[in-house]
TIRO-2110 file (N, C-alpha, C; in Angstrom, 1 decimal):
// TIRO-2110
111.5, 108.6, 89.3, N, 1, A
111.1, 109.4, 90.5, CA, 1, A
111.8, 110.7, 90.4, C, 1, A
110.9, 111.8, 90.6, N, 2, A
111.4, 113.2, 90.6, CA, 2, A
111.8, 113.6, 92.0, C, 2, A
112.9, 114.3, 92.1, N, 3, A
113.4, 114.8, 93.4, CA, 3, A
113.6, 116.3, 93.3, C, 3, A
113.4, 117.0, 94.4, N, 4, A
113.5, 118.4, 94.5, CA, 4, A
114.3, 118.8, 95.7, C, 4, A
115.0, 120.0, 95.5, N, 5, A
115.8, 120.5, 96.6, CA, 5, A
115.1, 121.7, 97.2, C, 5, A
115.1, 121.8, 98.5, N, 6, A
114.4, 123.0, 99.1, CA, 6, A
115.0, 123.3, 100.4, C, 6, A
115.0, 124.6, 100.8, N, 7, A
115.6, 125.0, 102.0, CA, 7, A
114.6, 125.7, 103.0, C, 7, A
114.8, 125.5, 104.3, N, 8, A
113.9, 126.0, 105.3, CA, 8, A
114.7, 126.6, 106.4, C, 8, A
114.2, 127.6, 107.1, N, 9, A
114.8, 128.2, 108.2, CA, 9, A
114.3, 127.6, 109.5, C, 9, A
115.1, 127.7, 110.5, N, 10, A
114.6, 127.2, 111.8, CA, 10, A
113.6, 128.2, 112.4, C, 10, A
112.6, 127.8, 113.0, N, 11, A
111.5, 128.6, 113.5, CA, 11, A
111.5, 128.7, 115.0, C, 11, A
111.5, 129.9, 115.6, N, 12, A
111.4, 130.1, 117.0, CA, 12, A
110.0, 130.6, 117.4, C, 12, A
109.3, 131.2, 116.4, N, 13, A
108.0, 131.7, 116.6, CA, 13, A
107.0, 130.7, 117.0, C, 13, A
106.2, 130.9, 118.0, N, 14, A
105.1, 130.0, 118.4, CA, 14, A
103.9, 130.8, 118.8, C, 14, A
102.8, 130.2, 119.0, N, 15, A
101.6, 130.9, 119.5, CA, 15, A
101.1, 132.0, 118.6, C, 15, A
100.9, 133.2, 119.2, N, 16, A
100.4, 134.4, 118.5, CA, 16, A
101.4, 134.9, 117.5, C, 16, A
102.7, 134.6, 117.8, N, 17, A
103.7, 135.1, 116.9, CA, 17, A
103.7, 134.5, 115.5, C, 17, A
103.0, 133.4, 115.4, N, 18, A
102.9, 132.7, 114.1, CA, 18, A
102.0, 133.5, 113.2, C, 18, A
101.0, 134.2, 113.7, N, 19, A
100.1, 135.0, 112.8, CA, 19, A
101.0, 136.1, 112.2, C, 19, A
101.8, 136.7, 112.9, N, 20, A
102.7, 137.8, 112.4, CA, 20, A
103.7, 137.2, 111.4, C, 20, A
104.1, 136.0, 111.6, N, 21, A
105.0, 135.3, 110.6, CA, 21, A
104.3, 135.2, 109.3, C, 21, A
103.1, 134.8, 109.3, N, 22, A
102.3, 134.7, 108.0, CA, 22, A
102.2, 136.1, 107.3, C, 22, A
101.9, 137.1, 108.1, N, 23, A
101.8, 138.5, 107.6, CA, 23, A
103.1, 138.9, 106.9, C, 23, A
104.2, 138.4, 107.3, N, 24, A
105.5, 138.7, 106.7, CA, 24, A
105.8, 137.8, 105.5, C, 24, A
104.9, 137.0, 105.1, N, 25, A
105.1, 136.2, 103.9, CA, 25, A
105.8, 134.9, 104.1, C, 25, A
105.7, 134.4, 105.3, N, 26, A
106.3, 133.1, 105.7, CA, 26, A
105.3, 132.1, 106.1, C, 26, A
105.6, 130.8, 105.9, N, 27, A
104.7, 129.7, 106.3, CA, 27, A
105.3, 128.9, 107.4, C, 27, A
104.7, 128.7, 108.6, N, 28, A
105.2, 127.9, 109.6, CA, 28, A
105.0, 126.4, 109.2, C, 28, A
105.9, 125.6, 109.7, N, 29, A
105.8, 124.2, 109.4, CA, 29, A
106.6, 123.3, 110.4, C, 29, A
106.5, 122.0, 110.2, N, 30, A
107.2, 121.1, 111.1, CA, 30, A
107.8, 119.9, 110.2, C, 30, A
108.9, 119.4, 110.7, N, 31, A
109.5, 118.2, 110.1, CA, 31, A
109.5, 117.1, 111.1, C, 31, A
109.0, 115.9, 110.8, N, 32, A
109.0, 114.8, 111.8, CA, 32, A
109.2, 113.5, 111.0, C, 32, A
109.5, 112.5, 111.8, N, 33, A
109.8, 111.2, 111.3, CA, 33, A
110.4, 110.2, 112.3, C, 33, A
110.4, 108.9, 112.0, N, 34, A
110.9, 108.0, 113.0, CA, 34, A
112.4, 108.1, 113.4, C, 34, A
113.2, 108.8, 112.5, N, 35, A
114.6, 108.9, 112.7, CA, 35, A
114.9, 110.2, 113.5, C, 35, A
113.9, 111.1, 113.7, N, 36, A
114.2, 112.3, 114.3, CA, 36, A
113.9, 112.2, 115.8, C, 36, A
114.8, 112.7, 116.7, N, 37, A
114.6, 112.6, 118.1, CA, 37, A
113.4, 113.5, 118.5, C, 37, A
113.3, 114.6, 117.8, N, 38, A
112.2, 115.6, 118.1, CA, 38, A
111.9, 116.3, 116.8, C, 38, A
110.6, 116.9, 116.8, N, 39, A
110.2, 117.6, 115.6, CA, 39, A
111.0, 118.8, 115.4, C, 39, A
111.2, 119.1, 114.1, N, 40, A
111.9, 120.4, 113.8, CA, 40, A
110.9, 121.4, 113.4, C, 40, A
110.9, 122.6, 114.0, N, 41, A
110.0, 123.6, 113.7, CA, 41, A
110.7, 124.6, 112.7, C, 41, A
110.0, 124.8, 111.6, N, 42, A
110.6, 125.5, 110.5, CA, 42, A
109.7, 126.6, 110.0, C, 42, A
110.3, 127.5, 109.1, N, 43, A
109.5, 128.5, 108.4, CA, 43, A
110.1, 128.6, 107.0, C, 43, A
109.2, 128.8, 106.0, N, 44, A
109.6, 128.9, 104.6, CA, 44, A
108.8, 130.0, 103.9, C, 44, A
109.4, 130.5, 102.9, N, 45, A
108.8, 131.6, 102.1, CA, 45, A
107.5, 131.1, 101.4, C, 45, A
106.5, 131.9, 101.6, N, 46, A
105.2, 131.4, 101.0, CA, 46, A
105.2, 131.2, 99.5, C, 46, A
105.8, 132.2, 98.8, N, 47, A
105.8, 132.0, 97.3, CA, 47, A
106.6, 130.8, 96.9, C, 47, A
107.8, 130.6, 97.5, N, 48, A
108.6, 129.5, 97.2, CA, 48, A
107.9, 128.2, 97.5, C, 48, A
107.2, 128.1, 98.6, N, 49, A
106.5, 126.9, 99.0, CA, 49, A
105.4, 126.6, 98.0, C, 49, A
104.6, 127.6, 97.6, N, 50, A
103.5, 127.4, 96.7, CA, 50, A
104.0, 126.8, 95.4, C, 50, A
105.2, 127.3, 94.9, N, 51, A
105.8, 126.8, 93.7, CA, 51, A
106.2, 125.4, 93.9, C, 51, A
106.8, 125.1, 95.0, N, 52, A
107.3, 123.7, 95.3, CA, 52, A
106.1, 122.7, 95.3, C, 52, A
105.0, 123.1, 96.0, N, 53, A
103.9, 122.2, 96.1, CA, 53, A
103.2, 122.0, 94.7, C, 53, A
103.2, 123.1, 93.9, N, 54, A
102.6, 122.9, 92.6, CA, 54, A
103.4, 121.9, 91.7, C, 54, A
104.7, 121.9, 91.9, N, 55, A
105.5, 121.0, 91.0, CA, 55, A
105.7, 119.6, 91.6, C, 55, A
105.9, 119.6, 93.0, N, 56, A
106.2, 118.3, 93.6, CA, 56, A
104.9, 117.6, 94.1, C, 56, A
104.0, 118.3, 94.6, N, 57, A
102.8, 117.7, 95.2, CA, 57, A
103.2, 116.9, 96.4, C, 57, A
102.3, 115.9, 96.7, N, 58, A
102.6, 115.1, 97.9, CA, 58, A
103.2, 113.7, 97.6, C, 58, A
103.7, 113.6, 96.4, N, 59, A
104.2, 112.3, 95.9, CA, 59, A
105.6, 112.4, 95.3, C, 59, A
106.4, 113.3, 95.8, N, 60, A
107.8, 113.5, 95.3, CA, 60, A
108.7, 113.6, 96.5, C, 60, A
109.9, 113.0, 96.3, N, 61, A
111.0, 113.2, 97.3, CA, 61, A
111.5, 114.6, 97.3, C, 61, A
111.6, 115.2, 98.4, N, 62, A
112.1, 116.6, 98.5, CA, 62, A
113.3, 116.5, 99.5, C, 62, A
114.5, 116.9, 98.9, N, 63, A
115.7, 116.9, 99.7, CA, 63, A
115.7, 118.3, 100.5, C, 63, A
115.4, 118.2, 101.7, N, 64, A
115.2, 119.4, 102.5, CA, 64, A
116.4, 119.7, 103.4, C, 64, A
116.8, 121.0, 103.3, N, 65, A
117.9, 121.5, 104.1, CA, 65, A
117.4, 122.4, 105.1, C, 65, A
117.5, 122.1, 106.4, N, 66, A
117.0, 123.0, 107.4, CA, 66, A
118.2, 123.7, 108.1, C, 66, A
118.0, 125.0, 108.3, N, 67, A
119.0, 125.8, 109.0, CA, 67, A
119.4, 125.2, 110.3, C, 67, A
120.7, 125.0, 110.5, N, 68, A
121.2, 124.5, 111.8, CA, 68, A
121.3, 123.0, 111.9, C, 68, A
120.9, 122.2, 110.9, N, 69, A
121.1, 120.8, 110.9, CA, 69, A
122.3, 120.4, 110.1, C, 69, A
122.8, 119.2, 110.4, N, 70, A
124.1, 118.8, 109.8, CA, 70, A
124.1, 118.5, 108.3, C, 70, A
123.0, 117.9, 107.9, N, 71, A
122.9, 117.5, 106.5, CA, 71, A
121.5, 117.5, 106.0, C, 71, A
121.3, 117.5, 104.6, N, 72, A
120.0, 117.5, 104.1, CA, 72, A
119.3, 116.2, 104.4, C, 72, A
118.0, 116.2, 104.3, N, 73, A
117.2, 115.0, 104.6, CA, 73, A
116.1, 114.8, 103.5, C, 73, A
115.9, 113.5, 103.2, N, 74, A
114.8, 113.2, 102.2, CA, 74, A
113.5, 113.2, 102.9, C, 74, A
112.6, 114.0, 102.3, N, 75, A
111.2, 114.2, 102.9, CA, 75, A
110.2, 114.1, 101.8, C, 75, A
108.9, 114.0, 102.3, N, 76, A
107.8, 114.2, 101.4, CA, 76, A
106.8, 115.2, 102.1, C, 76, A
106.0, 115.9, 101.3, N, 77, A
105.0, 116.8, 101.9, CA, 77, A
103.9, 115.9, 102.4, C, 77, A
103.7, 115.8, 103.7, N, 78, A
102.7, 115.0, 104.3, CA, 78, A
101.3, 115.6, 104.4, C, 78, A
101.3, 116.9, 104.7, N, 79, A
100.0, 117.6, 104.9, CA, 79, A
100.2, 119.1, 104.8, C, 79, A
99.2, 119.7, 104.2, N, 80, A
99.2, 121.2, 104.2, CA, 80, A
97.9, 121.7, 104.7, C, 80, A
97.9, 122.9, 105.3, N, 81, A
96.6, 123.6, 105.6, CA, 81, A
96.6, 124.9, 104.8, C, 81, A
95.4, 125.3, 104.4, N, 82, A
95.2, 126.5, 103.6, CA, 82, A
94.3, 127.5, 104.3, C, 82, A
94.5, 128.7, 104.1, N, 83, A
93.7, 129.8, 104.6, CA, 83, A
92.3, 129.7, 103.9, C, 83, A
91.2, 129.6, 104.6, N, 84, A
89.9, 129.4, 104.0, CA, 84, A
89.5, 130.6, 103.1, C, 84, A
90.1, 131.8, 103.2, N, 85, A
89.7, 132.9, 102.4, CA, 85, A
90.7, 133.1, 101.3, C, 85, A
92.0, 133.2, 101.6, N, 86, A
93.0, 133.4, 100.5, CA, 86, A
93.4, 132.2, 99.8, C, 86, A
93.2, 131.0, 100.4, N, 87, A
93.6, 129.7, 99.9, CA, 87, A
95.1, 129.5, 99.8, C, 87, A
95.8, 130.4, 100.4, N, 88, A
97.3, 130.3, 100.5, CA, 88, A
97.6, 129.2, 101.5, C, 88, A
98.8, 128.6, 101.4, N, 89, A
99.2, 127.6, 102.4, CA, 89, A
99.5, 128.3, 103.7, C, 89, A
98.9, 127.8, 104.8, N, 90, A
99.1, 128.4, 106.1, CA, 90, A
99.9, 127.6, 107.0, C, 90, A
100.1, 126.3, 106.7, N, 91, A
101.0, 125.4, 107.5, CA, 91, A
101.3, 124.2, 106.7, C, 91, A
102.5, 123.7, 106.9, N, 92, A
103.0, 122.5, 106.2, CA, 92, A
103.7, 121.5, 107.1, C, 92, A
103.5, 120.2, 106.8, N, 93, A
104.2, 119.1, 107.5, CA, 93, A
105.1, 118.4, 106.5, C, 93, A
106.3, 118.3, 106.8, N, 94, A
107.2, 117.5, 106.0, CA, 94, A
107.5, 116.2, 106.8, C, 94, A
107.5, 115.0, 106.1, N, 95, A
107.8, 113.8, 106.8, CA, 95, A
109.2, 113.3, 106.3, C, 95, A
110.1, 113.0, 107.2, N, 96, A
111.4, 112.5, 106.9, CA, 96, A
111.3, 111.0, 106.6, C, 96, A
111.6, 110.6, 105.4, N, 97, A
111.5, 109.2, 105.1, CA, 97, A
112.7, 108.5, 105.5, C, 97, A
112.5, 107.2, 105.8, N, 98, A
113.6, 106.3, 106.2, CA, 98, A
113.9, 105.3, 105.1, C, 98, A
115.2, 105.2, 104.7, N, 99, A
115.6, 104.3, 103.7, CA, 99, A
115.1, 102.9, 104.0, C, 99, A
114.5, 102.2, 103.0, N, 100, A
114.0, 100.8, 103.2, CA, 100, A
112.7, 100.7, 103.9, C, 100, A
112.1, 101.9, 104.3, N, 101, A
110.8, 101.8, 104.9, CA, 101, A
109.7, 102.3, 103.9, C, 101, A
108.6, 101.6, 103.7, N, 102, A
107.6, 102.0, 102.8, CA, 102, A
106.8, 103.2, 103.4, C, 102, A
106.4, 104.0, 102.5, N, 103, A
105.6, 105.2, 102.9, CA, 103, A
104.3, 105.3, 102.2, C, 103, A
103.3, 105.9, 102.9, N, 104, A
102.0, 106.2, 102.2, CA, 104, A
102.1, 107.5, 101.5, C, 104, A
101.5, 107.6, 100.4, N, 105, A
101.5, 108.8, 99.6, CA, 105, A
100.2, 108.9, 98.7, C, 105, A
100.0, 110.1, 98.3, N, 106, A
98.8, 110.3, 97.4, CA, 106, A
99.4, 110.8, 96.0, C, 106, A
98.9, 110.1, 95.0, N, 107, A
99.4, 110.4, 93.6, CA, 107, A
98.3, 110.8, 92.7, C, 107, A
98.5, 111.9, 92.0, N, 108, A
97.4, 112.4, 91.2, CA, 108, A
97.3, 111.6, 89.9, C, 108, A
96.1, 111.6, 89.4, N, 109, A
95.8, 110.9, 88.1, CA, 109, A
95.7, 112.0, 87.0, C, 109, A
96.4, 111.7, 85.9, N, 110, A
96.4, 112.6, 84.7, CA, 110, A
95.7, 111.9, 83.6, C, 110, A
94.6, 112.4, 83.1, N, 111, A
93.8, 111.8, 82.1, CA, 111, A
94.3, 112.3, 80.7, C, 111, A
94.7, 111.3, 79.9, N, 112, A
95.3, 111.5, 78.6, CA, 112, A
94.5, 110.8, 77.5, C, 112, A
94.8, 111.2, 76.3, N, 113, A
94.1, 110.5, 75.2, CA, 113, A
92.7, 111.0, 75.0, C, 113, A
92.0, 110.4, 74.1, N, 114, A
90.6, 110.8, 73.8, CA, 114, A
89.7, 109.6, 73.7, C, 114, A
88.5, 109.7, 74.2, N, 115, A
87.5, 108.6, 74.2, CA, 115, A
86.7, 108.7, 72.9, C, 115, A
86.5, 107.6, 72.2, N, 116, A
85.6, 107.5, 71.0, CA, 116, A
84.2, 107.8, 71.4, C, 116, A
83.8, 107.3, 72.6, N, 117, A
82.4, 107.5, 73.1, CA, 117, A
82.1, 109.0, 73.3, C, 117, A
83.1, 109.8, 73.6, N, 118, A
82.9, 111.2, 73.8, CA, 118, A
83.0, 111.9, 72.5, C, 118, A
84.1, 111.6, 71.7, N, 119, A
84.3, 112.3, 70.5, CA, 119, A
83.3, 112.0, 69.4, C, 119, A
83.0, 110.8, 69.2, N, 120, A
82.1, 110.4, 68.1, CA, 120, A
80.6, 110.2, 68.4, C, 120, A
80.4, 109.9, 69.7, N, 121, A
79.0, 109.6, 70.0, CA, 121, A
78.3, 110.6, 71.0, C, 121, A
79.0, 111.7, 71.3, N, 122, A
78.5, 112.8, 72.1, CA, 122, A
78.3, 112.5, 73.6, C, 122, A
79.1, 111.5, 74.1, N, 123, A
79.0, 111.1, 75.5, CA, 123, A
79.7, 112.1, 76.4, C, 123, A
79.5, 112.0, 77.7, N, 124, A
80.1, 112.9, 78.7, CA, 124, A
81.0, 112.1, 79.6, C, 124, A
82.3, 112.5, 79.6, N, 125, A
83.3, 111.8, 80.5, CA, 125, A
82.9, 112.0, 82.0, C, 125, A
83.0, 110.9, 82.7, N, 126, A
82.7, 110.9, 84.1, CA, 126, A
83.9, 110.3, 84.8, C, 126, A
84.5, 111.1, 85.7, N, 127, A
85.7, 110.6, 86.5, CA, 127, A
85.3, 110.6, 88.0, C, 127, A
85.8, 109.6, 88.7, N, 128, A
85.4, 109.5, 90.1, CA, 128, A
86.7, 109.6, 91.0, C, 128, A
87.8, 109.6, 90.4, N, 129, A
89.1, 109.8, 91.2, CA, 129, A
89.9, 110.9, 90.5, C, 129, A
90.5, 111.8, 91.3, N, 130, A
91.5, 112.7, 90.8, CA, 130, A
92.9, 112.3, 91.3, C, 130, A
92.9, 111.5, 92.3, N, 131, A
94.1, 111.0, 92.9, CA, 131, A
93.9, 109.7, 93.6, C, 131, A
94.9, 108.9, 93.8, N, 132, A
94.8, 107.6, 94.6, CA, 132, A
95.9, 107.5, 95.6, C, 132, A
95.6, 106.7, 96.6, N, 133, A
96.6, 106.5, 97.7, CA, 133, A
97.4, 105.3, 97.4, C, 133, A
98.7, 105.4, 97.6, N, 134, A
99.6, 104.2, 97.3, CA, 134, A
100.5, 104.1, 98.5, C, 134, A
101.2, 102.9, 98.5, N, 135, A
102.3, 102.6, 99.5, CA, 135, A
103.4, 102.0, 98.8, C, 135, A
104.6, 102.5, 99.1, N, 136, A
105.8, 102.0, 98.4, CA, 136, A
107.1, 102.5, 99.1, C, 136, A
108.2, 102.0, 98.6, N, 137, A
109.5, 102.5, 99.1, CA, 137, A
109.7, 103.8, 98.4, C, 137, A
110.5, 104.7, 99.1, N, 138, A
110.8, 106.0, 98.5, CA, 138, A
111.3, 106.0, 97.1, C, 138, A
112.1, 105.1, 96.8, N, 139, A
112.7, 105.0, 95.5, CA, 139, A
111.7, 104.7, 94.4, C, 139, A
110.6, 104.1, 94.8, N, 140, A
109.5, 103.7, 93.8, CA, 140, A
108.4, 104.7, 93.7, C, 140, A
108.5, 105.8, 94.4, N, 141, A
107.5, 106.8, 94.4, CA, 141, A
107.4, 107.5, 93.0, C, 141, A
106.2, 107.7, 92.5, N, 142, A
106.0, 108.4, 91.3, CA, 142, A
105.2, 109.7, 91.5, C, 142, A
105.4, 110.6, 90.6, N, 143, A
104.7, 111.9, 90.8, CA, 143, A
103.2, 111.9, 90.3, C, 143, A
103.0, 111.1, 89.3, N, 144, A
101.6, 111.0, 88.7, CA, 144, A
101.4, 109.7, 88.0, C, 144, A
100.1, 109.4, 87.7, N, 145, A
99.8, 108.2, 87.0, CA, 145, A
98.9, 108.6, 85.8, C, 145, A
99.3, 108.2, 84.6, N, 146, A
98.5, 108.5, 83.4, CA, 146, A
97.3, 107.5, 83.3, C, 146, A
96.1, 108.0, 82.9, N, 147, A
95.0, 107.2, 82.6, CA, 147, A
94.6, 107.5, 81.2, C, 147, A
94.7, 106.4, 80.3, N, 148, A
94.5, 106.5, 78.9, CA, 148, A
93.0, 106.4, 78.6, C, 148, A
92.3, 107.5, 78.2, N, 149, A
90.9, 107.5, 77.9, CA, 149, A
90.5, 106.8, 76.6, C, 149, A
91.5, 106.4, 75.8, N, 150, A
91.2, 105.7, 74.6, CA, 150, A
90.6, 104.4, 74.8, C, 150, A
90.7, 103.9, 76.0, N, 151, A
90.0, 102.6, 76.4, CA, 151, A
88.5, 102.7, 76.4, C, 151, A
88.0, 103.9, 76.5, N, 152, A
86.5, 104.2, 76.6, CA, 152, A
86.0, 104.4, 75.2, C, 152, A
85.7, 103.2, 74.5, N, 153, A
85.3, 103.3, 73.1, CA, 153, A
83.7, 103.3, 73.0, C, 153, A
83.0, 102.7, 74.0, N, 154, A
81.6, 102.7, 74.0, CA, 154, A
81.1, 103.2, 75.4, C, 154, A
79.8, 103.3, 75.5, N, 155, A
79.2, 103.7, 76.8, CA, 155, A
79.2, 102.5, 77.8, C, 155, A
79.6, 101.3, 77.3, N, 156, A
79.6, 100.2, 78.2, CA, 156, A
81.0, 100.0, 78.8, C, 156, A
82.0, 100.8, 78.4, N, 157, A
83.4, 100.6, 78.8, CA, 157, A
83.6, 101.4, 80.1, C, 157, A
84.4, 100.9, 81.0, N, 158, A
84.8, 101.5, 82.2, CA, 158, A
86.3, 101.3, 82.6, C, 158, A
87.0, 102.3, 83.1, N, 159, A
88.3, 102.1, 83.5, CA, 159, A
88.3, 101.9, 85.0, C, 159, A
88.8, 100.8, 85.6, N, 160, A
88.8, 100.6, 87.0, CA, 160, A
90.2, 100.8, 87.6, C, 160, A
90.3, 100.9, 88.9, N, 161, A
91.5, 101.0, 89.6, CA, 161, A
92.5, 99.9, 89.2, C, 161, A
92.0, 98.7, 89.0, N, 162, A
92.8, 97.5, 88.6, CA, 162, A
93.4, 97.6, 87.2, C, 162, A
92.8, 98.5, 86.4, N, 163, A
93.3, 98.7, 85.0, CA, 163, A
94.4, 99.7, 84.9, C, 163, A
94.7, 100.4, 86.0, N, 164, A
95.8, 101.5, 85.9, CA, 164, A
97.1, 100.8, 85.8, C, 164, A
98.0, 101.5, 85.1, N, 165, A
99.4, 101.1, 84.9, CA, 165, A
100.2, 101.4, 86.1, C, 165, A
100.3, 100.5, 87.1, N, 166, A
101.0, 100.7, 88.3, CA, 166, A
102.4, 100.0, 88.3, C, 166, A
103.4, 100.8, 88.6, N, 167, A
104.8, 100.1, 88.6, CA, 167, A
104.9, 99.0, 89.6, C, 167, A
105.8, 98.1, 89.3, N, 168, A
106.1, 97.1, 90.3, CA, 168, A
106.6, 97.6, 91.6, C, 168, A
106.2, 97.0, 92.7, N, 169, A
106.7, 97.5, 94.0, CA, 169, A
105.8, 98.5, 94.6, C, 169, A
104.7, 98.9, 93.9, N, 170, A
103.8, 100.0, 94.4, CA, 170, A
102.5, 99.3, 94.7, C, 170, A
102.0, 99.5, 95.9, N, 171, A
100.7, 98.9, 96.4, CA, 171, A
99.7, 100.1, 96.4, C, 171, A
98.5, 99.8, 95.7, N, 172, A
97.5, 100.8, 95.7, CA, 172, A
96.5, 100.5, 96.8, C, 172, A
96.3, 101.6, 97.6, N, 173, A
95.4, 101.5, 98.8, CA, 173, A
94.0, 101.9, 98.5, C, 173, A
93.5, 101.5, 97.3, N, 174, A
92.1, 101.7, 96.9, CA, 174, A
91.5, 100.4, 96.6, C, 174, A
90.2, 100.3, 96.5, N, 175, A
89.5, 99.1, 96.0, CA, 175, A
89.7, 98.9, 94.6, C, 175, A
90.2, 97.7, 94.2, N, 176, A
90.6, 97.4, 92.8, CA, 176, A
89.4, 97.5, 91.9, C, 176, A
88.2, 97.3, 92.4, N, 177, A
87.0, 97.3, 91.5, CA, 177, A
86.3, 98.6, 91.5, C, 177, A
86.9, 99.7, 92.1, N, 178, A
86.3, 101.0, 92.0, CA, 178, A
86.5, 101.6, 90.6, C, 178, A
85.5, 102.2, 90.1, N, 179, A
85.6, 102.9, 88.7, CA, 179, A
86.4, 104.2, 88.8, C, 179, A
87.2, 104.4, 87.8, N, 180, A
88.0, 105.6, 87.7, CA, 180, A
87.4, 106.5, 86.7, C, 180, A
87.0, 106.0, 85.6, N, 181, A
86.4, 106.8, 84.5, CA, 181, A
85.4, 106.0, 83.6, C, 181, A
84.4, 106.7, 83.1, N, 182, A
83.5, 106.1, 82.2, CA, 182, A
82.8, 107.2, 81.4, C, 182, A
81.9, 106.8, 80.5, N, 183, A
81.3, 107.8, 79.6, CA, 183, A
79.8, 107.6, 79.7, C, 183, A
79.1, 108.6, 80.0, N, 184, A
77.6, 108.5, 80.1, CA, 184, A
77.0, 108.9, 78.7, C, 184, A
76.0, 108.2, 78.3, N, 185, A
75.3, 108.5, 77.0, CA, 185, A
74.6, 109.8, 77.1, C, 185, A
74.5, 110.5, 75.9, N, 186, A
73.7, 111.8, 75.9, CA, 186, A
72.2, 111.5, 76.2, C, 186, A
71.6, 112.5, 76.9, N, 187, A
70.2, 112.3, 77.3, CA, 187, A
69.4, 112.8, 76.1, C, 187, A
68.5, 111.9, 75.6, N, 188, A
67.6, 112.3, 74.5, CA, 188, A
66.2, 112.5, 75.1, C, 188, A
65.7, 113.7, 75.0, N, 189, A
64.4, 114.1, 75.5, CA, 189, A
63.3, 113.5, 74.6, C, 189, A
62.3, 112.9, 75.2, N, 190, A
61.2, 112.4, 74.5, CA, 190, A
60.3, 113.5, 73.9, C, 190, A
60.0, 113.4, 72.6, N, 191, A
59.2, 114.4, 72.0, CA, 191, A
57.7, 114.0, 72.0, C, 191, A
56.9, 114.7, 72.8, N, 192, A
55.5, 114.3, 72.9, CA, 192, A
54.7, 114.9, 71.7, C, 192, A
53.8, 114.1, 71.2, N, 193, A
53.0, 114.5, 70.1, CA, 193, A
52.1, 115.7, 70.5, C, 193, A
52.0, 116.6, 69.5, N, 194, A
51.2, 117.8, 69.8, CA, 194, A
49.7, 117.5, 69.7, C, 194, A
49.0, 117.8, 70.7, N, 195, A
47.5, 117.6, 70.7, CA, 195, A
46.8, 118.5, 69.8, C, 195, A
45.8, 118.0, 69.1, N, 196, A
45.1, 118.8, 68.1, CA, 196, A
44.3, 119.9, 68.9, C, 196, A
44.5, 121.1, 68.5, N, 197, A
43.9, 122.2, 69.2, CA, 197, A
42.4, 122.2, 69.0, C, 197, A
41.7, 122.4, 70.2, N, 198, A
40.2, 122.4, 70.1, CA, 198, A
39.7, 123.8, 69.8, C, 198, A
38.7, 123.9, 68.9, N, 199, A
38.2, 125.1, 68.5, CA, 199, A
37.3, 125.7, 69.6, C, 199, A
37.4, 127.0, 69.9, N, 200, A
36.6, 127.6, 70.9, CA, 200, A
35.1, 127.5, 70.6, C, 200, A
34.3, 127.2, 71.6, N, 201, A
32.9, 127.1, 71.3, CA, 201, A
32.2, 128.4, 71.3, C, 201, A
31.4, 128.7, 70.3, N, 202, A
30.7, 129.9, 70.1, CA, 202, A
29.3, 129.8, 70.7, C, 202, A
29.1, 130.5, 71.8, N, 203, A
27.9, 130.3, 72.6, CA, 203, A
26.6, 130.7, 71.8, C, 203, A
26.7, 131.8, 71.1, N, 204, A
25.5, 132.2, 70.3, CA, 204, A
25.2, 131.2, 69.2, C, 204, A
26.2, 130.6, 68.6, N, 205, A
25.9, 129.6, 67.5, CA, 205, A
25.3, 128.4, 68.1, C, 205, A
25.8, 127.9, 69.3, N, 206, A
25.3, 126.7, 69.9, CA, 206, A
23.8, 126.9, 70.2, C, 206, A
23.4, 128.1, 70.7, N, 207, A
22.0, 128.3, 71.1, CA, 207, A
21.1, 128.2, 69.9, C, 207, A
21.6, 128.8, 68.7, N, 208, A
20.8, 128.7, 67.5, CA, 208, A
20.6, 127.3, 67.0, C, 208, A
21.7, 126.5, 67.1, N, 209, A
21.6, 125.1, 66.7, CA, 209, A
20.6, 124.3, 67.6, C, 209, A
20.6, 124.6, 68.9, N, 210, A
19.7, 123.9, 69.8, CA, 210, A
18.3, 124.3, 69.5, C, 210, A
18.0, 125.5, 69.1, N, 211, A
16.6, 126.0, 68.8, CA, 211, A
16.1, 125.3, 67.5, C, 211, A
17.0, 125.2, 66.6, N, 212, A
16.6, 124.6, 65.3, CA, 212, A
16.3, 123.2, 65.4, C, 212, A
17.0, 122.5, 66.3, N, 213, A
16.8, 121.1, 66.5, CA, 213, A
15.6, 120.8, 67.4, C, 213, A
15.1, 121.7, 68.1, N, 214, A
14.0, 121.5, 69.0, CA, 214, A
12.7, 121.3, 68.2, C, 214, A
11.8, 120.4, 68.6, N, 215, A
10.6, 120.1, 67.9, CA, 215, A
9.6, 121.4, 68.0, C, 215, A
8.9, 121.6, 66.9, N, 216, A
8.1, 122.7, 66.8, CA, 216, A
6.9, 122.5, 67.7, C, 216, A
6.5, 123.6, 68.6, N, 217, A
5.4, 123.5, 69.5, CA, 217, A
4.1, 123.8, 68.7, C, 217, A
3.1, 123.1, 69.0, N, 218, A
1.8, 123.4, 68.4, CA, 218, A
0.8, 123.9, 69.4, C, 218, A
END
């Protein structure tokens, strides 16, 4: 399990003042959880937060220090909002985890290895999941799950949720029989036979032939 350390400032800005906060390169956020009497309103530097989210994602324990609190707290990133134009993080929710309490998280899938069906037979890799939902104790949380594509040797092979290498103590919140990856066969276009070209009919020649074949009038 990977852990990260991160610091946040206490936030007083609310309402319209939040927009100005973003213009100054800060992201508003909130920290909540069953052990907190009330939500903590925070602000963090945009660039630092983008880096944290890229490395930790939503499935890593983040030891968060908030200005004005007595001690750091273990959290996970529960939800982020992004600006529809810039795609920068515009708001973030941290969830304070409780020791001994299972948490829901999203873990990304990392596809490794190479499929014989793709490499040697020209197939196309088809993936239906980029991440999966899990439930586990904070200590069992993993950052990512590897999916070995070497299992896809033919076009009939499929990797299912139930085939993933999931550590003990982790519950997958997806249908076990859902496909994760497969290989589609290359499409072979049917070659239609070329029709024999018809010679253009010569009108003058046809008329001469018809006159020659007509019986002689007496």
